[in-house]
C-alpha positions in Angstrom: 4.0 -7.9 -31.8 5.7 -4.7 -30.0 2.7 -4.9 -28.0 3.9 -8.8 -26.6 7.3 -7.7 -26.6 6.9 -4.7 -24.1 5.0 -7.1 -21.8 7.7 -9.7 -22.2 10.2 -7.1 -21.1 8.0 -5.0 -18.2 7.5 -8.7 -16.7 12.0 -8.7 -17.3 12.3 -5.6 -15.3 9.8 -6.6 -12.2 11.5 -9.9 -12.0 14.8 -8.9 -11.5 16.4 -8.8 -8.0 17.0 -5.3 -6.2 19.8 -4.9 -4.0 20.1 -2.0 -1.5 23.4 -0.9 -0.4 23.1 0.7 3.0 26.0 3.7 4.3 26.4 3.2 7.0 27.1 6.6 7.8 24.1 7.7 7.0 22.2 4.9 9.0 21.5 5.3 12.7 21.1 2.1 15.2 19.3 3.3 17.9 18.8 1.5 21.5 16.2 1.9 23.8 16.0 0.1 27.8 13.6 0.5 30.3 14.3 0.7 34.0 12.1 1.8 37.2 13.8 5.0 37.6 14.3 6.6 33.9 15.0 5.2 30.2 18.2 5.2 29.0 18.7 5.6 25.5 22.1 4.7 23.3 23.0 4.0 19.7 25.2 1.2 17.6 27.1 2.1 14.4 26.2 -0.1 11.4 29.6 -1.4 9.4 28.0 -2.6 6.6 24.9 -3.6 5.4 23.7 -5.2 1.8 20.1 -6.4 0.8 19.4 -8.4 -2.3 16.0 -9.7 -2.9 13.3 -10.8 -6.1 10.2 -8.4 -5.5 8.2 -11.4 -7.3 8.9 -14.1 -4.7 9.7 -12.2 -1.7 13.2 -14.3 -1.5 16.2 -12.3 0.3 19.9 -12.3 0.8 22.6 -10.1 2.5 24.0 -9.3 5.9 23.6 -6.1 8.0 26.4 -5.8 10.2 26.8 -4.1 13.6 29.9 -3.1 15.1 28.9 -4.4 19.2 31.9 -2.8 20.6 30.5 0.8 19.3 27.3 0.3 21.8 27.5 3.7 23.4 25.0 5.2 26.3 26.3 8.2 27.4 27.6 6.5 30.4 31.3 5.1 30.6 30.7 3.3 33.6 27.2 1.8 32.4 28.8 1.4 28.6 31.6 -1.1 30.5 29.3 -2.9 32.3 27.4 -3.0 29.4 29.6 -4.3 27.6 32.2 -6.7 29.5 28.9 -8.2 31.4 26.3 -7.8 28.9 27.1 -8.3 25.3 30.9 -9.7 25.7 31.3 -7.4 22.9 35.4 -8.4 23.4 34.0 -11.7 22.8 31.3 -11.3 20.4 32.2 -7.8 17.8 29.6 -8.1 15.8 25.9 -8.3 15.4 24.4 -9.7 12.6 20.7 -10.1 10.4 21.2 -12.1 7.3 17.2 -11.6 5.6 15.7 -14.6 3.6 12.3 -13.8 3.1 10.5 -10.4 2.5 6.6 -10.6 2.9 4.7 -8.1 1.3 4.8 -6.4 -1.4 7.7 -3.1 -2.2 6.5 -0.5 -4.3 9.9 0.7 -6.1 8.5 4.2 -6.6 7.1 5.1 -3.0 6.2 3.6 0.5 6.0 -0.2 1.7 5.1 -1.3 4.9 7.0 -5.2 5.0 7.7 -8.0 7.3 11.2 -9.0 7.2 12.6 -12.9 8.4 16.0 -13.6 8.3 18.5 -15.1 11.3 19.7 -12.9 13.8 22.9 -13.3 15.8 24.3 -11.9 18.6 26.2 -13.0 21.7 27.5 -15.2 19.3 24.0 -17.4 18.6 21.7 -17.7 15.5 17.8 -16.3 16.5 15.0 -16.1 14.2 13.5 -13.3 14.0 10.5 -11.3 11.7 11.0 -7.5 11.6 8.7 -4.5 10.5 10.1 -2.6 7.6 8.8 0.7 7.2 10.5 1.1 3.3 10.9 4.1 0.6 11.7 4.2 -2.2 12.7 7.4 -4.5 15.5 7.8 -7.2 17.8 4.9 -7.0 17.3 5.4 -3.0 15.8 3.7 0.0 15.2 5.0 2.9 13.5 3.1 5.4 12.7 2.5 9.9 12.9 -1.0 11.1 11.6 -0.8 15.1 11.2 -4.6 17.1 11.8 -5.6 20.2 15.4 -7.8 21.5 14.4 -9.8 24.1 18.4 -10.0 25.0 17.5 -12.0 28.5 15.5 -14.7 27.2 18.1 -14.9 24.2 20.8 -15.6 26.5 22.5 -12.5 27.6 23.1 -11.7 31.6 20.3 -9.3 33.1 22.3 -6.4 34.5 19.7 -5.4 37.1 20.8 -5.2 40.4 19.3 -5.2 44.3 18.4 -0.8 43.2 17.3 -1.1 39.9 15.6 -2.8 37.8 15.5 -2.5 33.4 13.2 -4.4 31.6 14.6 -8.1 30.1 13.8 -6.8 26.6 15.7 -3.6 24.5 13.6 -1.6 21.9 15.5 -1.7 18.4 15.4 1.2 15.8 17.1 1.3 12.9 16.6 4.0 10.4 18.6 2.8 7.8 19.5 4.8 4.1 21.3 3.3 1.1 21.6 2.9 -2.5 19.5 0.6 -4.8 20.3 -1.0 -7.7 17.7 -3.3 -10.7 
């Protein structure tokens, strides 16, 4: 009877949803945009982020919100053009990702590499997106890296290229996440 109880208890614990609350102060959103002369690097600020998923089924929910107005590259003129002409951040002040599925096994005590599928909203439009995530869980903490290409021109934003400056039509996004975990 004790063995059956232990097995049922372990199964119940494994089936419990896992919640991750991201720490905006310890999470970095970094972007990189290449052009013919040099590469431009910049950052955005995470506003908030919470993800909940079931390790048994991979079903996920939650929302990660980035402040579009916080985007900066270190050049006031370039940032002004980015906000006014590309992101239109006065009109579209947030960038969000709403996960709905985690594909792959998540090790809640160590390292995992999974794909996270969901809806990415930028510039007022939803786009289906799957991003690779490298995660590490330890002592009720999670750190992770998500690295993906965002095809901003394909998704309806203006190409900032000029006659003399040609930039790529996709921007590399890297999220270095840090958060607390609850089961």
